[in-house]
Each structure stands twice: as C-alpha cells, then as structure tokens.
C-alpha positions as CSV (number, residue, x, y, z in Angstrom):
1,N,-136.9,-97.3,-57.9
2,A,-137.3,-101.4,-57.4
3,L,-133.4,-101.4,-58.6
4,R,-132.4,-98.6,-56.2
5,H,-134.5,-100.9,-53.3
6,L,-132.7,-104.2,-53.6
7,N,-129.2,-102.7,-54.5
8,P,-128.9,-99.5,-52.2
9,D,-125.2,-99.8,-52.3
10,V,-124.6,-99.9,-55.8
11,P,-123.6,-96.6,-57.8
12,E,-126.6,-94.9,-59.6
13,S,-124.7,-95.3,-63.1
14,A,-124.4,-98.9,-62.6
15,R,-128.2,-99.3,-61.7
16,V,-128.6,-97.5,-65.0
17,E,-126.3,-99.6,-67.1
18,A,-128.1,-102.9,-65.3
19,Y,-131.8,-101.2,-66.6
20,Q,-130.0,-100.8,-70.4
21,K,-129.3,-104.6,-70.2
22,I,-132.9,-105.5,-69.2
23,I,-134.6,-103.5,-71.8
24,N,-132.1,-104.7,-74.5
25,L,-131.9,-108.3,-74.6
26,G,-130.4,-108.3,-78.1
27,T,-132.7,-110.7,-79.9
28,Q,-136.0,-110.6,-81.7
29,D,-136.8,-114.4,-80.9
30,L,-139.2,-114.5,-78.1
31,M,-137.9,-117.6,-76.3
32,E,-134.2,-116.7,-76.7
33,N,-134.9,-113.1,-75.1
34,N,-137.1,-114.9,-72.4
35,E,-134.1,-117.2,-71.7
36,R,-131.5,-114.3,-71.5
37,F,-134.1,-112.4,-69.2
38,H,-134.3,-115.3,-66.9
39,T,-130.7,-115.5,-66.5
40,L,-130.4,-111.8,-65.5
41,L,-133.5,-112.4,-63.2
42,T,-132.0,-115.2,-61.1
43,N,-128.2,-114.6,-61.3
44,G,-128.5,-110.6,-61.3
45,V,-126.8,-108.2,-64.1
46,T,-123.3,-108.0,-63.7
47,V,-122.0,-104.5,-64.7
48,E,-118.8,-102.6,-64.8
49,Y,-118.4,-99.1,-63.2
50,H,-115.4,-96.9,-62.6
51,K,-114.2,-95.7,-59.3
52,E,-111.2,-93.9,-58.1
53,G,-109.6,-94.8,-61.8
54,R,-110.1,-98.3,-61.7
55,T,-113.0,-100.5,-63.2
56,K,-114.8,-102.8,-61.1
57,G,-117.5,-105.5,-61.8
58,I,-120.7,-105.6,-59.8
59,N,-123.6,-107.9,-59.6
60,V,-127.4,-105.8,-59.6
61,R,-130.0,-107.9,-58.3
62,L,-133.5,-108.3,-59.8
63,L,-134.9,-110.6,-57.3
64,D,-134.5,-111.2,-53.6
65,V,-134.7,-114.8,-53.2
66,E,-133.8,-115.2,-49.6
67,N,-136.5,-112.5,-48.4
68,P,-139.2,-112.5,-50.6
69,E,-141.1,-109.6,-48.7
70,N,-138.0,-107.7,-49.7
71,N,-139.5,-107.6,-53.2
72,Q,-142.1,-105.1,-54.3
73,F,-145.6,-106.9,-55.9
74,W,-147.9,-105.0,-58.0
75,V,-151.1,-106.6,-59.5
76,V,-152.6,-104.7,-62.4
77,N,-156.0,-105.5,-63.7
78,Q,-157.0,-104.6,-67.5
79,L,-153.4,-103.6,-68.7
80,V,-153.3,-102.3,-72.0
81,V,-149.9,-103.0,-74.3
82,K,-149.6,-101.4,-77.8
83,E,-146.8,-102.9,-80.2
84,N,-146.5,-102.6,-83.8
85,N,-149.7,-101.1,-84.4
86,N,-151.4,-103.8,-82.2
87,E,-153.2,-103.2,-79.0
88,K,-154.1,-105.9,-76.5
89,R,-155.8,-105.9,-72.9
90,F,-154.1,-108.5,-70.4
91,D,-156.8,-109.2,-67.8
92,V,-154.2,-109.3,-64.8
93,V,-150.5,-108.9,-64.7
94,I,-148.3,-109.4,-61.6
95,Y,-145.1,-107.2,-61.5
96,I,-142.2,-108.0,-59.1
97,N,-139.9,-105.4,-59.1
98,G,-141.3,-103.3,-61.8
99,L,-140.8,-106.7,-64.1
100,P,-143.9,-108.2,-65.8
101,L,-143.4,-111.8,-64.4
102,V,-147.1,-113.4,-64.1
103,F,-150.1,-113.1,-66.8
104,I,-153.3,-114.2,-65.7
105,E,-156.0,-114.8,-68.5
106,L,-159.6,-115.1,-67.3
107,K,-162.7,-116.1,-68.6
108,S,-166.2,-115.8,-67.2
109,A,-167.4,-119.3,-65.6
110,T,-171.0,-117.9,-66.7
111,S,-170.3,-118.4,-70.3
112,E,-170.6,-121.6,-72.2
113,K,-168.1,-120.6,-74.9
114,A,-165.6,-119.2,-72.2
115,T,-163.1,-122.3,-71.6
116,L,-159.5,-123.1,-70.6
117,R,-158.9,-123.7,-74.0
118,R,-159.9,-120.2,-75.3
119,A,-157.8,-118.4,-72.5
120,Y,-155.0,-120.2,-73.7
121,D,-155.5,-119.6,-77.4
122,Q,-155.9,-115.7,-76.3
123,I,-152.5,-115.8,-74.7
124,Q,-151.1,-117.8,-77.9
125,N,-152.7,-114.6,-80.1
126,Y,-151.1,-112.1,-77.7
127,K,-147.6,-113.7,-78.2
128,K,-148.0,-113.0,-81.9
129,A,-149.4,-109.6,-81.5
130,V,-147.3,-107.9,-78.7
131,P,-144.2,-110.3,-78.2
132,S,-141.7,-108.0,-76.3
133,I,-143.9,-107.9,-73.2
134,F,-143.7,-112.1,-72.9
135,Y,-139.6,-111.7,-72.8
136,Y,-140.2,-110.9,-69.1
137,N,-142.6,-113.5,-68.5
138,A,-142.3,-116.2,-66.2
139,V,-145.2,-117.9,-65.4
140,C,-148.8,-118.0,-67.4
141,I,-152.0,-118.7,-65.7
142,I,-155.4,-119.5,-67.4
143,S,-158.6,-119.8,-65.7
144,D,-162.5,-120.1,-66.5
145,G,-163.3,-118.7,-62.9
146,I,-163.6,-122.4,-61.6
147,D,-160.8,-124.3,-63.4
148,T,-157.1,-123.4,-63.9
149,G,-153.9,-124.1,-65.1
150,T,-150.6,-122.9,-65.0
151,S,-147.4,-123.1,-67.1
152,S,-144.7,-121.4,-69.1
153,V,-144.9,-119.3,-72.1
154,S,-143.9,-122.0,-74.5
155,A,-146.2,-125.2,-72.9
156,P,-148.8,-126.5,-75.2
157,F,-152.1,-126.6,-73.7
158,S,-152.1,-130.2,-72.1
159,R,-149.1,-129.0,-70.0
160,Y,-151.4,-126.6,-68.1
161,L,-152.0,-128.2,-65.0
162,S,-154.1,-127.0,-61.8
163,W,-152.0,-126.3,-58.5
164,K,-152.7,-127.7,-55.6
165,A,-152.7,-127.3,-51.9
166,P,-149.6,-128.7,-50.0
167,K,-152.1,-131.1,-48.1
168,E,-155.2,-132.6,-49.3
169,V,-158.2,-130.7,-47.9
170,V,-161.3,-133.1,-47.3
171,N,-164.2,-131.8,-48.9
172,E,-162.6,-128.7,-50.4
173,V,-165.0,-126.1,-51.8
174,R,-162.6,-123.5,-52.9
175,T,-162.3,-123.2,-56.7
176,E,-158.8,-124.0,-58.6
177,L,-158.6,-120.5,-59.3
178,Q,-158.7,-119.7,-55.5
179,I,-156.5,-122.6,-54.5
180,L,-153.8,-121.4,-56.9
181,T,-154.0,-117.7,-56.0
182,E,-153.7,-118.7,-52.2
183,Y,-150.7,-121.1,-52.7
184,M,-148.6,-120.7,-55.8
185,L,-149.5,-117.1,-55.8
186,D,-147.6,-116.9,-52.1
187,K,-144.7,-114.7,-52.4
188,K,-142.3,-117.1,-51.2
189,V,-143.6,-119.8,-53.2
190,L,-143.5,-117.8,-56.3
191,V,-140.3,-116.4,-55.9
192,E,-138.8,-119.7,-55.4
193,L,-140.6,-121.2,-58.2
194,I,-139.2,-118.8,-60.3
195,R,-135.5,-119.1,-59.3
196,Y,-135.3,-123.0,-58.5
197,C,-138.0,-124.7,-60.5
198,T,-137.4,-123.2,-63.9
199,V,-135.3,-124.4,-66.8
200,F,-134.8,-124.1,-70.5
201,E,-134.3,-126.9,-72.9
202,K,-134.1,-127.6,-76.6
203,E,-136.4,-129.9,-78.3
204,E,-136.7,-131.3,-81.9
205,K,-139.7,-130.1,-83.7
206,K,-140.8,-131.9,-87.1
207,D,-142.6,-129.7,-89.6
208,E,-145.4,-131.6,-90.6
209,K,-145.5,-130.0,-94.5
210,T,-142.1,-130.0,-95.2
211,G,-140.9,-133.1,-92.9
212,L,-138.1,-130.7,-91.7
213,I,-136.5,-131.1,-88.0
214,S,-135.4,-128.2,-86.0
215,Q,-134.4,-127.4,-82.4
216,V,-136.9,-125.3,-80.4
217,K,-136.1,-123.7,-76.9
218,I,-138.7,-124.7,-74.7
219,K,-139.2,-123.3,-71.1
220,K,-140.2,-125.5,-68.2
221,V,-141.8,-124.6,-64.9
222,G,-142.4,-127.3,-62.3
223,A,-145.8,-128.5,-61.5
224,Y,-147.0,-128.3,-57.9
225,H,-146.0,-131.6,-56.7
226,Q,-142.4,-131.2,-58.3
227,Y,-142.3,-127.6,-56.1
228,Y,-143.3,-129.3,-52.9
229,A,-141.2,-132.2,-52.9
230,V,-138.0,-130.2,-53.8
231,Q,-139.0,-127.9,-50.8
232,K,-139.2,-130.9,-48.5
233,A,-136.2,-132.7,-50.1
234,V,-134.3,-129.6,-49.6
235,S,-134.9,-129.4,-45.9
236,Q,-134.4,-133.0,-45.2
237,T,-131.0,-132.7,-46.6
238,L,-130.1,-129.9,-44.6
239,R,-130.9,-131.9,-41.7
240,A,-129.2,-135.1,-43.1
241,T,-126.0,-133.4,-43.7
242,N,-125.7,-131.8,-40.6
243,S,-121.9,-132.5,-39.4
244,K,-122.9,-132.9,-35.9
245,D,-126.5,-135.0,-35.7
246,G,-127.2,-135.8,-39.3
247,D,-127.7,-139.4,-40.1
248,R,-126.7,-139.2,-43.6
249,K,-130.3,-140.6,-44.7
250,V,-132.3,-137.6,-46.5
251,G,-135.1,-139.8,-47.8
252,V,-137.0,-141.2,-50.6
253,V,-138.9,-139.0,-53.0
254,W,-141.7,-141.7,-54.6
255,H,-142.8,-140.0,-57.8
256,T,-144.5,-142.5,-60.3
257,Q,-143.3,-142.9,-63.8
258,G,-143.9,-140.0,-66.1
259,S,-144.6,-137.3,-63.5
260,G,-141.4,-135.8,-64.2
261,K,-138.7,-137.1,-62.0
262,S,-135.7,-136.0,-63.8
263,L,-136.8,-132.6,-63.6
264,S,-137.5,-132.8,-60.0
265,M,-133.9,-134.0,-59.4
266,V,-132.6,-131.0,-61.6
267,F,-134.6,-128.8,-59.8
268,Y,-133.5,-130.3,-56.4
269,S,-129.9,-130.2,-57.4
270,G,-130.0,-126.5,-58.4
271,Q,-131.2,-125.3,-55.2
272,I,-128.8,-127.7,-52.9
273,I,-126.1,-126.4,-55.1
274,T,-127.0,-123.0,-54.4
275,H,-127.5,-123.4,-50.4
276,P,-125.2,-121.4,-48.3
277,Q,-125.5,-124.1,-45.5
278,M,-124.7,-126.6,-48.0
279,E,-121.3,-125.1,-48.3
280,N,-120.2,-125.6,-52.2
281,P,-121.6,-129.3,-51.9
282,T,-120.9,-132.1,-54.6
283,I,-123.9,-134.0,-56.3
284,V,-123.3,-137.6,-57.2
285,M,-125.9,-138.7,-59.7
286,L,-126.3,-142.4,-59.1
287,T,-127.8,-144.9,-61.7
288,D,-127.4,-148.6,-62.1
289,R,-127.3,-148.6,-66.1
290,N,-125.2,-146.9,-68.6
291,D,-128.2,-146.0,-71.2
292,L,-130.0,-144.2,-68.0
293,D,-126.7,-142.7,-66.8
294,D,-126.6,-141.1,-70.4
295,Q,-130.3,-140.1,-70.4
296,L,-130.2,-138.4,-67.0
297,F,-126.8,-136.7,-68.0
298,G,-128.4,-135.2,-71.0
299,T,-131.3,-133.9,-68.8
300,F,-128.8,-132.2,-66.5
301,G,-126.4,-131.2,-69.6
302,N,-129.7,-129.0,-71.0
303,C,-130.3,-127.3,-67.4
304,V,-126.7,-125.9,-66.7
305,G,-128.0,-122.5,-66.2
306,L,-130.1,-123.3,-62.9
307,L,-126.9,-125.8,-62.3
308,R,-124.2,-123.0,-62.5
309,Q,-121.8,-125.7,-63.6
310,T,-121.4,-128.0,-66.3
311,P,-122.3,-131.7,-65.0
312,V,-119.6,-134.2,-65.8
313,Q,-119.8,-138.1,-66.7
314,A,-117.3,-140.5,-65.1
315,N,-116.1,-142.6,-67.9
316,N,-114.4,-145.8,-65.5
317,R,-113.4,-146.3,-61.9
318,E,-109.8,-144.4,-62.3
319,H,-112.1,-141.6,-63.8
320,I,-114.7,-141.2,-60.5
321,K,-112.0,-141.3,-58.1
322,E,-110.1,-138.3,-59.8
323,L,-113.5,-136.6,-59.8
324,L,-114.7,-137.2,-56.3
325,K,-111.1,-136.6,-54.7
326,V,-111.9,-132.8,-54.8
327,S,-112.3,-130.2,-51.9
328,G,-116.0,-128.9,-53.0
329,G,-118.5,-128.6,-55.8
330,G,-119.2,-130.5,-58.8
331,V,-122.3,-132.7,-60.4
332,I,-120.9,-136.1,-61.1
333,F,-122.6,-138.8,-63.2
334,T,-121.8,-142.7,-62.9
335,T,-123.2,-145.7,-62.5
336,I,-123.2,-147.6,-59.0
337,Q,-121.2,-150.5,-60.5
338,K,-117.9,-148.3,-60.6
339,F,-117.7,-148.4,-57.2
340,A,-116.9,-152.2,-57.4
341,P,-113.4,-152.7,-55.7
342,A,-110.9,-154.2,-58.2
343,E,-109.7,-157.1,-55.8
344,G,-111.0,-157.5,-52.1
345,N,-114.0,-156.5,-50.3
346,V,-113.5,-153.1,-49.2
347,Y,-113.5,-149.7,-51.4
348,E,-110.9,-147.1,-50.7
349,I,-111.9,-143.9,-49.2
350,L,-112.3,-141.1,-52.1
351,S,-113.4,-138.3,-49.6
352,D,-114.8,-138.0,-46.1
353,R,-116.6,-134.6,-46.8
354,T,-120.0,-134.3,-45.2
355,N,-121.4,-132.0,-48.1
356,I,-121.4,-134.7,-50.6
357,V,-125.0,-135.7,-51.7
358,V,-125.6,-139.0,-53.5
359,V,-128.9,-138.7,-55.8
360,A,-129.9,-142.5,-56.7
361,D,-132.6,-142.7,-59.5
362,E,-134.3,-145.8,-59.8
363,A,-133.4,-146.2,-56.1
364,H,-135.5,-149.1,-55.6
365,R,-132.8,-151.1,-57.6
366,S,-129.2,-151.9,-56.8
367,Q,-129.0,-150.4,-53.5
368,Y,-128.8,-153.3,-51.2
369,G,-126.5,-156.0,-50.6
370,F,-125.0,-154.6,-47.0
371,K,-124.5,-158.0,-45.5
372,A,-121.8,-160.5,-46.9
373,R,-122.7,-163.5,-49.0
374,E,-120.6,-166.5,-50.2
375,V,-120.1,-167.1,-54.0
376,E,-119.0,-169.6,-55.8
377,T,-116.0,-168.9,-58.4
378,D,-113.6,-170.6,-60.9
379,E,-111.0,-169.9,-58.2
380,G,-113.5,-171.1,-55.3
381,M,-115.6,-169.5,-52.6
382,E,-115.4,-166.1,-52.1
383,T,-117.4,-163.5,-49.9
384,R,-119.2,-160.6,-51.7
385,Y,-121.2,-157.3,-50.6
386,G,-123.5,-155.4,-52.7
387,N,-122.3,-152.4,-54.8
388,A,-124.1,-150.0,-52.2
389,K,-121.9,-151.0,-49.5
390,Y,-118.8,-150.0,-51.6
391,L,-120.2,-147.0,-52.4
392,R,-120.4,-146.0,-48.7
393,D,-116.7,-147.3,-48.5
394,A,-115.8,-144.9,-50.7
395,L,-118.0,-141.8,-49.3
396,P,-118.4,-142.9,-45.5
397,N,-120.0,-139.3,-44.8
398,A,-122.0,-138.4,-47.7
399,S,-125.6,-138.4,-47.3
400,Y,-128.1,-140.2,-49.6
401,I,-131.3,-139.5,-51.3
402,G,-133.5,-141.8,-53.6
403,F,-136.2,-140.7,-56.3
404,T,-138.3,-143.7,-57.5
405,G,-141.5,-144.4,-59.1
406,T,-141.6,-148.0,-57.7
407,P,-140.3,-148.2,-54.0
408,I,-139.6,-151.6,-52.4
409,E,-140.7,-152.4,-48.6
410,K,-139.3,-156.1,-48.2
411,E,-137.5,-157.4,-45.1
412,D,-134.0,-157.7,-46.7
413,K,-134.4,-155.2,-49.3
414,S,-136.1,-151.9,-48.4
415,T,-135.7,-148.7,-50.2
416,P,-136.8,-146.6,-47.0
417,A,-134.7,-148.5,-45.1
418,V,-131.5,-147.5,-47.1
419,F,-132.3,-143.9,-48.0
420,G,-134.8,-142.9,-44.8
421,N,-138.6,-142.1,-44.8
422,Y,-140.7,-140.8,-47.4
423,I,-140.1,-137.2,-48.3
424,D,-143.0,-137.2,-50.6
425,V,-145.6,-139.5,-52.2
426,Y,-147.0,-138.9,-55.8
427,D,-148.7,-141.9,-57.1
428,I,-150.1,-143.1,-60.2
429,K,-153.8,-142.1,-59.0
430,Q,-152.8,-138.5,-58.2
431,A,-150.8,-138.2,-61.5
432,V,-153.5,-139.3,-63.6
433,D,-156.2,-137.4,-61.7
434,D,-153.8,-134.0,-62.4
435,G,-153.4,-135.1,-66.1
436,A,-149.7,-135.2,-65.6
437,T,-149.7,-138.8,-67.2
438,V,-151.9,-140.9,-68.9
439,P,-153.5,-144.1,-67.2
440,I,-152.3,-147.4,-67.4
441,S,-154.6,-150.4,-67.9
442,Y,-153.4,-154.1,-67.4
443,E,-154.3,-156.9,-69.0
444,S,-153.1,-160.3,-68.4
445,R,-152.2,-162.5,-71.3
446,L,-150.1,-165.2,-70.4
447,I,-148.1,-167.6,-72.8
448,K,-147.2,-170.6,-70.4
449,I,-143.7,-171.7,-69.8
450,K,-142.8,-175.1,-70.1
451,L,-140.3,-175.9,-67.2
452,D,-139.0,-178.9,-65.8
453,D,-137.2,-179.2,-62.4
454,K,-133.5,-178.9,-64.1
455,K,-134.1,-175.9,-66.2
456,A,-136.1,-173.9,-63.1
457,K,-132.4,-174.9,-60.7
458,E,-130.4,-173.5,-63.6
459,L,-132.4,-170.3,-64.3
460,D,-132.3,-169.8,-60.4
461,D,-128.5,-170.0,-60.2
462,E,-128.3,-167.5,-63.3
463,I,-130.5,-165.0,-61.6
464,N,-128.8,-165.3,-58.2
465,A,-125.2,-164.9,-60.3
466,I,-126.6,-161.4,-61.6
467,E,-127.6,-159.8,-58.4
468,G,-125.2,-157.3,-57.1
469,A,-122.9,-157.7,-60.2
470,T,-120.1,-155.7,-61.0
471,E,-119.9,-154.4,-64.7
472,E,-117.4,-157.3,-65.4
473,Q,-119.4,-159.9,-63.8
474,L,-122.6,-158.6,-65.8
475,E,-120.8,-159.1,-69.0
476,K,-120.0,-162.8,-68.1
477,A,-123.4,-163.3,-67.3
478,K,-124.5,-162.2,-71.0
479,K,-122.9,-164.9,-72.1
480,K,-124.5,-167.3,-69.8
481,T,-128.0,-166.6,-70.9
482,T,-128.5,-169.4,-73.2
483,T,-130.7,-171.3,-70.6
484,I,-133.2,-168.1,-70.3
485,D,-133.2,-167.9,-74.1
486,A,-133.9,-171.7,-74.4
487,I,-136.9,-171.2,-72.0
488,I,-138.6,-167.9,-72.6
489,G,-137.7,-168.1,-76.5
490,E,-138.7,-171.8,-77.0
491,P,-139.7,-171.5,-80.7
492,S,-143.6,-172.9,-80.3
493,R,-143.8,-170.5,-77.6
494,L,-142.6,-167.2,-79.4
495,K,-145.0,-168.3,-82.5
496,D,-147.8,-168.5,-79.9
497,V,-146.7,-165.1,-78.4
498,A,-146.5,-163.2,-81.8
499,K,-149.9,-164.6,-83.0
500,D,-151.4,-163.4,-79.9
501,I,-149.8,-159.7,-80.1
502,V,-150.9,-159.4,-83.7
503,T,-154.4,-160.3,-83.4
504,H,-154.7,-157.9,-80.2
505,F,-152.8,-155.3,-82.0
506,E,-155.2,-155.2,-85.2
507,A,-158.3,-155.6,-83.2
508,R,-157.5,-152.4,-81.3
509,Q,-156.6,-150.9,-84.6
510,N,-160.3,-151.3,-85.8
511,V,-161.4,-149.3,-82.8
512,F,-158.8,-146.2,-82.7
513,E,-154.8,-145.9,-84.2
514,G,-152.2,-146.2,-82.3
515,K,-148.9,-147.6,-81.5
516,A,-147.5,-150.7,-80.0
517,M,-144.2,-151.4,-78.2
518,I,-142.7,-154.9,-77.2
519,V,-140.1,-155.7,-74.6
520,G,-138.6,-158.6,-74.9
521,M,-135.9,-160.3,-72.2
522,T,-133.0,-160.8,-74.2
523,R,-131.9,-159.3,-77.7
524,N,-131.8,-162.6,-79.3
525,I,-135.6,-163.3,-78.1
526,C,-136.5,-159.6,-79.8
527,V,-135.1,-160.5,-83.1
528,R,-136.8,-163.7,-83.3
529,L,-139.9,-162.4,-82.3
530,F,-139.8,-159.6,-84.6
531,N,-139.4,-162.3,-87.3
532,E,-142.4,-164.3,-86.1
533,I,-144.4,-161.3,-86.4
534,G,-143.2,-160.6,-89.8
535,L,-144.2,-163.9,-90.8
536,I,-147.9,-163.4,-89.3
537,A,-148.4,-160.0,-90.5
538,K,-145.7,-158.6,-93.1
539,A,-147.0,-155.2,-93.2
540,L,-146.4,-154.4,-89.3
541,C,-142.7,-155.4,-89.9
542,E,-142.0,-153.0,-93.1
C-alpha cells in the first residue's frame, strides 16, 4: 500500500520488483545489508519494466523527503519478532511506509537496575538473536523514562547522546525522552535526519586476542547540534546564493573541536548538492594545509553515497583551474594557497557562476588579507594581498561559509566579517555537557625564553614574512627558521622542558594510566626534545 501511495503512476509489476529488492538485500551481513537498504531508502529503487515492446527504467520511491506528511507513520508497541527459533519483543517500533526504521528500547524509571546501559545491551542482544529486522533500522533510541540517548545500529554506548530542543528552555521540566519525542521524532526532522544526516564509513578494528586488524563498516547518524546547524546553514546558503539579492556571505558555523565538525560539513554538502534551488552546484572544500586537505578529503571520500558523486582533490594550480571551469556539479578539494597568482596581483576569473559554494575548514585562519601591503623581496618592494583576495578574484560570484572551532573577531581579522554572521554556535561547555567531547583542563607550565632585542626583531620579521604566504613562499620561509630554532630550541631550555614533562607525566601515571602528546614548534626541536627525554627516562622513548 505504501509503495502504491508514493508511486501512483508506477506499474504494479515495477512495484512488485521493487518490493522483492527490498526484502532480498543479497547478503547475510547486518551492516552490509543496512547500508544497501539505506541506499534504496534514500535514492529509491531502480527497476526495469516492459511497455510497448521496450524496456524502461523507473525509480520507485520508498520515502518522500520533500513532503514528510505524505509518508505513512505507524507506532507499534510490543512488537514480537521471530527468527531462527528466537523470539524477541521490541518495546516500540516506528514504521515509516511499512518499514521498521526506528527502534525504541525503554526501561522503567522506577527500577534501580533499569539503566540506559541495560537498554543498550538489550538492543545488542536483539541484533544477535533476530538480526534481519535490523537490516532496515535507521535510528535506535534508548531510555530509562528520564534519561534518553539516540544513535545508529552500529554505535557504541558512548555515542548514544540526548536530543535537545532547537532553543534552550530556561528551567526546563520535561524529561529527555519527552524532548526527543517532540523534536527528533517530528516527522520532518526524522525524515531529514535519515536522508541527509546519515553516512556509512569503514574503520579499522583490532582484535585484542589475536592482534589482527580488520575493517568494519559503521553507521553514523548526526547528533542534534549537527542536524540543527546543517538546516540553518542550508537556509542561509539559499539566501546568500540568490542571484538577485544574495550577499555571498553564508555565515560561520562555530562548533568546538571534537564535536563532529567534519561530518557536519559532509551533511551540509550532501543536502546542498541535491537541493533543487541550487541547480547542480559546485562545492569547493577549502583548507590551508595539505595534511588537513588530505584528512577532510578522506572523510568525504567515505561518504560518496550521501554526496552522490566522488570528490576530487586538486593537485596543483593548473588542476584547480581545470576543475572549476565547468558548467556545474563537483565536490572539489583544494588549499587556499593554490589561488595565489604566479605573477601579478590579480588571479584570473575561473567561473562567474552564482551556484558555487566555498566551504572553508578552520575558517579563522588564512581567510584575510584583502588590503594591499608592501613586502620587501630580492627584487625590491612588491605589493601583495592575502590569498583570500585572490580566491575571490577567481570566483567573484561564489558564496562563502566558514566552519571553525575558534573564530577570530579583531579589527583587521574577523571571521564573521569575511563569511557573515554566526549560523550556529556549539561551544566546548555545551559539547562537554552533552558528552560529545571530553573536557579540557589547562595548566600553565612556562619555561621562559631568553630573548634580546636583536633576536626579538629577527623573530618578528620572520613571522610577518610567513603571514599570507603562497606555498612557494612558505617553502622559502621554512629554510629561514634558524632564528626560531635557536631561541625556542636553545639546548638548556630544552633540558628544562624535558625534565618538566617527564616529572609531570610520571606523577600522573602514579594516579591513573594514560598517554601524552607533545607538540613542538619545528621538526628539529621535536627530535632534540625526544632525545633529551630519552636521556632522563629511557623507557618512555623505547
């Protein structure tokens, strides 16, 4: 009935074939089948049928995303599922168009033993006993009647997080279950969460007994802060890209480090790409370092199903020119330094289209320099701008959105001034309160630098030379780090730093076991600091 309701013009034979594809997903692996079904759910089922002697291809829809109310919703209490001589009773199952997409496991709020953990463990038991119904699961919810968490079928317990209201309510008296029911289980929100904020990735998993490493498929469903931010960002993008009165400034998404910012960018791109008002847009993913470019490219590469296309990474200046001189489409990765002109102060126009969206990661860096400055070179004085100006030369009608965990608001460097107003803010306090990231404690442990006036001036000059530099200029600057090395990496200072690190780390190890990460200013300093630590505590460097 649901297939007929959503696809009234599709022949009955095509609907029957689509149904057969849904119930026969082709493997016995839970996560593989779950991904295959998710693809059918979000993209539709392509089937062939014969008409007037010809074979035609047709798409059968399983979900109406544009009109959520057009879907059929059923909530079933105490659903009994039988499989392989096992019988399990699910507390609540939400069916959408006849498909069991949402499982809710409830525990009594009056029982001390009825915890969220027990609800989570119950779902894991169901997965083993009656796995086939989980092929069709989109979201899992666990609750003890008061505390509530939601995540995907493959998520660990730690990723089951609460769902909150779009705006904070002062003196909120409702339980987390009531809030989740009102906001996440809203028909529009639930359908969009499934369609635009769900991805599959592969992760390495190590067997603790054998030590063997294997790849496992995992499913990730957006948390509340990601969903809300993406919907706001999409709305602002449609405003900013309007060919008549758009200002080309989408805004800034300020989400703290560790809160899933990269995935939020994936969710945002996936929705923008398919939005009819964007008319087959081009997405330019912009970073300022090659390692960040590689990292973000890897994240997007794992999410081709949502993006419906394979991202491309620009290798050099000529390659970025080639990629951007297209009529539409594409997800392009590049560093901002590739837009620096080989000569002169103006970069050639690569495209004047209005449906190009530049998404800047770590948008608080390298996105300034619109004013000219005089720089002394080997050939004399030269007028230069920041790479952000050259980027806008190349794409004069593009719109810009910034994602950052640490925005800057200064007179000469302001993230909102470049990209537009804040779209959404999810700070470290909120992330820690939600359990989305761990708290950060800062302890100042300074080892003073001995610096005379001459060395101070040399250091200032080197830093000024690096700011807003091209890739070639950065390479030259790397060769001039001798002053920084000599000051920060002064031998007696490194000995003091090494001693302080070892003393502090070993004292903490006596209380609880953990790891330490040390960040150095240059590779040379890192190597010499490692050697100094080895002289004090050889075991730490083995």
